[in-house]
PAZAPA-4460 file (N, C-alpha, C; in steps of 0.05 Angstrom, whole numbers, plus 32768, in hexadecimal, padded with zeros to 4 digits):
% residues 180
    n_x    n_y    n_z   ca_x   ca_y   ca_z    c_x    c_y    c_z   seq   type   mol
   8010   7FEA   7FFD   8000   8000   7FFE   8014   8018   8000     1      M     A
   8023   801C   8012   8034   8032   8012   8044   8032   7FF6     2      I     A
   804D   801D   7FED   8060   801E   7FD2   804B   802F   7FBC     3      R     A
   8035   8027   7FB7   801D   802C   7FA6   8017   804B   7FAD     4      K     A
   8014   8054   7FC5   8011   8070   7FCF   8025   8080   7FC2     5      N     A
   803E   8076   7FC7   805C   8084   7FC5   805E   8087   7FA1     6      L     A
   8054   8074   7F92   8053   8073   7F74   8041   8086   7F6D     7      K     A
   8029   8088   7F78   8013   8095   7F6F   8021   80BC   7F76     8      M     A
   802A   80BE   7F8E   8036   80D5   7F94   8044   80E2   7F81     9      T     A
   805C   80CF   7F75   8072   80D3   7F66   806A   80DE   7F4A    10      L     A
   8052   80C7   7F41   8041   80CF   7F2A   8037   80EE   7F26    11      I     A
   8027   80F3   7F3E   8019   8106   7F42   802D   8124   7F40    12      T     A
   8047   811E   7F54   805B   8133   7F50   8067   813A   7F31    13      L     A
   806F   8126   7F24   8079   8127   7F0E   8060   8130   7EFD    14      F     A
   8049   8130   7EFC   8036   8135   7EEC   8036   8155   7EF2    15      S     A
   8035   815A   7F08   8038   8178   7F0E   804C   818A   7F05    16      M     A
   8064   817C   7F07   807F   818B   7EFC   807B   818F   7EDE    17      V     A
   806F   817C   7ED1   8069   817A   7EB7   8057   818F   7EAC    18      L     A
   8041   8193   7EBB   802B   81A6   7EB4   8037   81C2   7EBE    19      F     A
   8045   81C1   7ED6   804F   81DF   7EDB   8061   81E6   7EC7    20      N     A
   8072   81D9   7EBB   8080   81E2   7EA5   8077   81EC   7E8D    21      T     A
   8061   81DB   7E87   8051   81E1   7E6B   8043   81FB   7E73    22      A     A
   803C   8201   7E89   8029   8218   7E8E   8041   8233   7E8D    23      I     A
   8058   822C   7E95   806B   8241   7E97   8075   8248   7E7B    24      Q     A
   807A   8236   7E67   8080   8236   7E50   806E   824B   7E41    25      A     A
   8052   824A   7E45   8041   825A   7E38   803A   8277   7E45    26      K     A
   804A   8280   7E52   8045   8295   7E62   805B   82AC   7E5F    27      N     A
   8060   82AC   7E44   8077   82C1   7E39   806E   82DD   7E33    28      W     A
   8051   82DB   7E28   804A   82FD   7E23   804A   830F   7E38    29      T     A
   8056   831F   7E31   805A   833D   7E43   8078   8339   7E4B    30      S     A
   8082   831F   7E51   80A0   8320   7E5F   80B3   832B   7E4F    31      A     A
   80C9   8334   7E5E   80E4   8341   7E51   80F3   832B   7E49    32      I     A
   80F8   832E   7E2B   8104   8319   7E1D   8122   8319   7E29    33      A     A
   8126   8300   7E36   8144   82FD   7E38   815B   8301   7E29    34      P     A
   816D   8317   7E30   8181   831B   7E20   819B   8303   7E1A    35      D     A
   81A6   8304   7E09   81B9   82F2   7DFF   81D2   82FB   7DED    36      F     A
   81E6   82EC   7DEC   81F8   82F3   7DDA   8204   82DA   7DCE    37      K     A
   8201   82D5   7DBA   820A   82BD   7DA4   8216   82C8   7D8F    38      L     A
   8221   82B4   7D82   822C   82B8   7D69   821E   82A8   7D54    39      Q     A
   821E   82B8   7D3F   8210   82AD   7D26   8221   829C   7D0F    40      D     A
   8212   8294   7D00   8221   8281   7CEC   823E   8290   7CE1    41      Q     A
   8241   82AC   7CE2   8258   82B9   7CDB   8268   82C0   7CEC    42      N     A
   8266   82B8   7D08   8277   82BA   7D20   8271   82D8   7D27    43      Q     A
   825D   82E4   7D1F   8254   82FF   7D2D   8244   82FD   7D42    44      K     A
   824C   8310   7D5A   823A   8310   7D73   8221   831B   7D68    45      W     A
   820E   830D   7D79   81F4   831A   7D77   81E9   831B   7D91    46      Q     A
   81DC   8335   7D9A   81CF   8337   7DB3   81B3   8343   7DAF    47      Q     A
   81A2   833D   7DBF   8185   8344   7DBF   8186   835D   7DBD    48      L     A
   8199   836B   7DD2   8199   8387   7DD7   819F   8397   7DC4    49      K     A
   81AF   838D   7DAB   81B5   839E   7D98   819C   839D   7D7E    50      D     A
   8187   8391   7D89   8170   8396   7D7C   8157   83A9   7D86    51      Y     A
   8166   83B2   7D9C   814C   83C6   7DAA   8148   83D9   7D98    52      K     A
   8129   83DE   7D97   811E   83F2   7D84   8112   83E3   7D6D    53      G     A
   8114   83C6   7D6C   8112   83B9   7D50   80FD   83A5   7D58    54      Q     A
   80EE   839A   7D4A   80DA   8381   7D4C   80F0   836A   7D48    55      W     A
   80EC   8357   7D55   8100   8339   7D52   80E9   8320   7D51    56      V     A
   80F4   8314   7D39   80E6   82F6   7D3D   80FB   82E3   7D49    57      V     A
   80FE   82DA   7D5F   8114   82C9   7D6A   810A   82AB   7D67    58      L     A
   8114   829A   7D56   8106   8283   7D51   811C   8271   7D58    59      Y     A
   8117   825A   7D68   8121   8247   7D6F   811F   822D   7D5E    60      F     A
   812F   821A   7D5D   812A   8202   7D4B   813E   81EB   7D56    61      Y     A
   8138   81D4   7D4E   8145   81BB   7D59   8160   81B5   7D4D    62      P     A
   8165   81BA   7D35   8180   81AE   7D26   8184   81B4   7D0D    63      R     A
   819A   81C0   7D02   819F   81C7   7CE7   819A   81B0   7CD6    64      D     A
   8190   81B7   7CC1   818F   819F   7CAD   817D   8185   7CB0    65      D     A
   816B   818D   7CBE   8155   8177   7CC3   813F   8182   7CAF    66      T     A
   812B   816F   7CA6   8117   8179   7C98   8101   8191   7CA2    67      P     A
   80FC   8191   7CBC   80EB   81A4   7CC2   8100   81BB   7CC7    68      G     A
   8112   81BC   7CCF   8121   81D1   7CD3   812F   81E3   7CBB    69      C     A
   8132   81D3   7CA8   813B   81DD   7C8A   8120   81E9   7C82    70      T     A
   8109   81DE   7C81   80F0   81EA   7C75   80EB   8207   7C88    71      T     A
   80ED   8208   7C9E   80E5   821E   7CB0   80FD   822D   7CA7    72      E     A
   8118   822D   7CA6   812B   8241   7CA1   8129   824C   7C80    73      A     A
   8120   823A   7C70   8120   8246   7C52   8104   8256   7C52    74      K     A
   80F6   824F   7C61   80DA   8263   7C5C   80DF   827E   7C6D    75      N     A
   80ED   8281   7C84   80FD   829A   7C8A   810E   82A7   7C77    76      F     A
   811C   8297   7C66   812E   82A0   7C51   8118   82AD   7C3C    77      R     A
   8107   82A1   7C35   80F4   82A8   7C1F   80E7   82C0   7C26    78      D     A
   80E0   82C1   7C3E   80CB   82D7   7C4B   80DE   82ED   7C53    79      A     A
   80F6   82F0   7C52   8109   8302   7C60   80FE   831E   7C53    80      Q     A
   80FA   8327   7C3A   80F4   833E   7C35   80DB   834D   7C3D    81      S     A
   80C4   8336   7C46   80AE   833C   7C53   80AB   8348   7C71    82      S     A
   80C1   833E   7C7D   80C7   833C   7C9B   80D6   835A   7C98    83      F     A
   80E9   8362   7C86   80F7   8378   7C82   80E2   838F   7C83    84      E     A
   80D1   838A   7C6E   80B9   83A0   7C6A   80AC   839F   7C8A    85      K     A
   80AA   8390   7C93   809E   8395   7CB2   80B2   83A1   7CC2    86      L     A
   80C8   83A2   7CBA   80DF   83AA   7CD1   80E1   8399   7CE5    87      K     A
   80E6   837F   7CDD   80ED   8369   7CEB   8102   835B   7CEB    88      V     A
   8116   8358   7CFE   8129   8348   7CFC   811F   832C   7D06    89      S     A
   812D   8316   7CF7   812A   82F9   7CFC   8145   82ED   7D01    90      V     A
   8144   82DC   7D17   815D   82D1   7D23   8152   82B2   7D2B    91      L     A
   8164   82A1   7D1F   8165   8283   7D26   8174   8284   7D3B    92      G     A
   8168   8269   7D4F   817E   8264   7D63   8177   8240   7D65    93      V     A
   8191   8230   7D69   818D   8218   7D6D   81A8   8218   7D7D    94      S     A
   81B5   81FA   7D87   81C4   81F6   7D96   81DD   81E9   7D83    95      I     A
   81D8   81EA   7D6E   81EA   81DD   7D5B   8205   81F5   7D57    96      D     A
   8217   81EE   7D51   8230   81F8   7D50   8232   8212   7D3D    97      S     A
   8242   8224   7D3E   824A   8239   7D28   8252   822B   7D11    98      I     A
   825E   821B   7D11   8266   8212   7CF7   824F   81FD   7CE9    99      E     A
   823B   81F2   7CF9   8223   81E9   7CEB   8215   81FA   7CE1   100      S     A
   8211   8210   7CEF   81FD   8228   7CE5   820B   822C   7CC9   101      H     A
   8226   8235   7CC7   8232   823F   7CB1   822B   8230   7C9A   102      K     A
   8230   8213   7C9D   822E   8200   7C87   820B   8204   7C81   103      D     A
   81FA   8207   7C96   81E2   8206   7C93   81D8   821D   7C7F   104      F     A
   81E4   8233   7C8C   81DB   8250   7C7E   81E1   8251   7C62   105      A     A
   81FA   8246   7C5E   8203   824B   7C42   81F4   8235   7C2F   106      E     A
   81F1   821E   7C33   81E6   820E   7C25   81CA   8216   7C19   107      V     A
   81BD   821F   7C31   81A3   8226   7C2F   819B   8245   7C28   108      H     A
   81B4   8255   7C23   81B5   826B   7C1E   81A5   827F   7C36   109      K     A
   81A6   8280   7C4A   8195   828A   7C5D   819F   82A7   7C62   110      L     A
   818C   82B6   7C61   8193   82D9   7C61   818D   82E3   7C79   111      N     A
   8190   82D6   7C8F   818B   82DF   7CB0   819C   82D4   7CC4   112      F     A
   81A3   82DE   7CD9   81B1   82CF   7CEA   81A7   82B7   7CF5   113      P     A
   81BD   82A4   7CFA   81B6   8287   7D09   81C2   8285   7D1D   114      I     A
   81BE   828C   7D3A   81D0   828A   7D53   81CF   826E   7D5D   115      L     A
   81EB   826F   7D62   81F5   8250   7D6C   81F9   824F   7D8F   116      S     A
   81E0   8243   7D97   81DE   8243   7DB8   81ED   8226   7DC2   117      D     A
   8204   8220   7DBC   8213   8209   7DC4   8210   8203   7DE0   118      E     A
   8215   8213   7DF0   8212   8210   7E0D   81F2   820F   7E1B   119      S     A
   81E0   8211   7E08   81C4   820C   7E10   81BE   8225   7E21   120      T     A
   81CA   8237   7E2B   81C2   824A   7E3A   81A5   825A   7E36   121      K     A
   81AB   825F   7E1B   8195   8275   7E0F   8179   8264   7E14   122      V     A
   817E   824E   7E08   8167   8236   7E06   815B   8233   7E20   123      S     A
   8169   8234   7E35   815C   822F   7E51   814F   8247   7E54   124      E     A
   815D   825D   7E4D   814D   827A   7E57   8134   8279   7E4C   125      K     A
   8137   8273   7E37   8116   8274   7E22   8107   825D   7E2B   126      Y     A
   810F   8247   7E3A   8101   822F   7E42   80F7   821C   7E26   127      D     A
   810C   821E   7E16   8108   820C   7DFE   8116   81F8   7DF8   128      V     A
   8128   81F2   7E0F   8138   81DD   7E0D   8130   81C3   7E10   129      L     A
   8130   81B2   7E00   811D   8196   7DFF   8133   8178   7DF7   130      G     A
   812A   8167   7DFB   8138   814B   7DFF   813F   8140   7E17   131      G     A
   8150   812C   7E1A   815A   8122   7E2F   8176   811E   7E26   132      L     A
   8188   8125   7E41   81A0   8120   7E41   81A9   8105   7E36   133      W     A
   81BA   80FE   7E26   81CE   810F   7E13   81C0   811C   7E00   134      P     A
   81A7   8118   7DF1   819C   8124   7DDC   818B   813C   7DE9   135      V     A
   8194   8156   7DDA   8188   816D   7DE4   8187   817C   7DCB   136      T     A
   816F   8191   7DCD   816D   81A0   7DB1   815B   81B9   7DBB   137      Y     A
   8157   81CB   7DAE   8146   81E5   7DB7   812A   81DA   7DA3   138      A     A
   8116   81DD   7DB1   80F9   81D6   7DA9   80F3   81ED   7D99   139      K     A
   80E6   81E4   7D7F   80D9   81FB   7D6E   80C9   820B   7D75   140      R     A
   80CE   8220   7D80   80BF   8238   7D8B   80C7   8254   7D84   141      Q     A
   80B6   8264   7D82   80BD   8281   7D7B   80B2   8293   7D8A   142      T     A
   80C0   82AC   7D8F   80B4   82C0   7DA2   80B9   82DB   7D90   143      F     A
   80A5   82EA   7D8A   80A6   8306   7D7F   80A7   8318   7D94   144      I     A
   80BD   8325   7D91   80CB   833B   7DA8   80C7   835A   7D9C   145      I     A
   80B8   836B   7DAB   80B1   8388   7DA4   80CB   8396   7DA5   146      D     A
   80C9   83AC   7D9A   80DF   83C5   7D9A   80EC   83C7   7DB9   147      P     A
   80DA   83C4   7DCB   80E4   83C8   7DE5   80F2   83B0   7DF8   148      D     A
   80EF   8396   7DE7   80F9   8383   7DF2   80EB   836E   7DFF   149      G     A
   80CC   8376   7DF7   80BB   8365   7E09   80B0   834F   7DF8   150      I     A
   80A5   833B   7DFF   809F   8324   7DF2   8081   8327   7DEE   151      I     A
   8079   832B   7DD2   805D   832E   7DD0   804C   8316   7DC6   152      V     A
   805A   8303   7DBD   804A   82EF   7DB5   8060   82D8   7DB7   153      K     A
   805B   82BC   7DBF   8069   82A3   7DC2   8056   8293   7DB1   154      H     A
   8064   8284   7DA3   805F   8269   7D8F   8069   8252   7D99   155      Y     A
   805F   8245   7DAE   8067   822A   7DB6   8064   8212   7DA5   156      A     A
   804E   8215   7D94   804D   81FD   7D7F   8052   820D   7D62   157      D     A
   8065   81FA   7D5A   806B   8212   7D3F   8067   81FA   7D2B   158      V     A
   8062   81FE   7D12   8061   81EC   7D02   8070   81FB   7CEB   159      K     A
   8084   81EB   7CE6   809E   81FA   7CD4   8098   8201   7CB9   160      A     A
   8083   81F2   7CAC   8078   81F7   7C96   8070   820F   7C8D   161      E     A
   805C   8219   7CA4   804B   8233   7C9C   8053   8248   7CB1   162      K     A
   8068   8246   7CC1   806D   8258   7CD7   8079   8273   7CCD   163      H     A
   8088   8277   7CBB   808F   8296   7CB1   8076   82A4   7CA5   164      A     A
   8065   8294   7C99   804D   82A0   7C8E   8039   82A6   7CA2   165      K     A
   8035   8299   7CBA   802B   829F   7CD2   8032   82B6   7CDD   166      E     A
   8049   82BC   7CE0   8056   82D0   7CEB   804F   82E9   7CE3   167      L     A
   8054   82EA   7CC4   804F   8301   7CB3   8030   8307   7CB7   168      L     A
   801F   82F8   7CB9   8005   82FC   7CC3   7FFF   830A   7CDD   169      I     A
   800D   82FE   7CF2   8009   8305   7D0C   8016   831F   7D13   170      D     A
   8030   8326   7D09   8043   833E   7D0F   8032   8353   7D0A   171      I     A
   8025   835E   7CF4   801B   8378   7CF2   8006   837C   7D03   172      P     A
   7FFA   8369   7D0E   7FE1   836E   7D24   7FF2   8371   7D37   173      S     A
   8005   8365   7D42   8017   836B   7D58   801D   8386   7D60   174      L     A
   8025   838F   7D45   8037   83AA   7D43   8025   83BE   7D45   175      Q     A
   800C   83BD   7D3E   7FF7   83CE   7D3E   7FF1   83D2   7D60   176      K     A
   7FEF   83BB   7D6C   7FE5   83BA   7D86   7FFB   83C5   7D9B   177      I     A
   8016   83BD   7D90   802A   83C6   7DA7   803D   83D9   7DA1   178      Y     A
   8034   83E8   7D8A   8045   8403   7D80   8035   841A   7D8B   179      N     A
   8024   8416   7D9A   8016   842E   7DA4   8009   843E   7D8E   180      N     A
***
């Protein structure tokens, strides 16, 4: 009987931790976007604070050269002029190396910064780190950050094939709301 109660208690606690993590992951709207300093595919340092006064799409993705990640990156590439018209900077982030990002960007002619978070510290700050040790990755999630550094929308469930178009539909409405 004690063993059964202990098992049920552990299951309940584990469920509460999972449920609490899910709630926290969805509560980003109006939060100050955590700053970061990461190198892109060209070894140039990128910091969120350098984008103050601009709209930013910060998208996290699992791995370079995987089917979904390649589709998503190419869609961002193809929509880059539309993002520029909206005065939005696009930044991709994964935990792959700078060298991997360089190859990925060259092969697919990516025209925006891809940031390397090999230490996983930024992915942890944004609560997008997934997997189980030793296999970890950044979950496919996106944050729209306003010119004041505030997260105005968080996409926790991203469909790689249509995400860039989804953002191009949502951003003008968000800009109307948050540009006062």
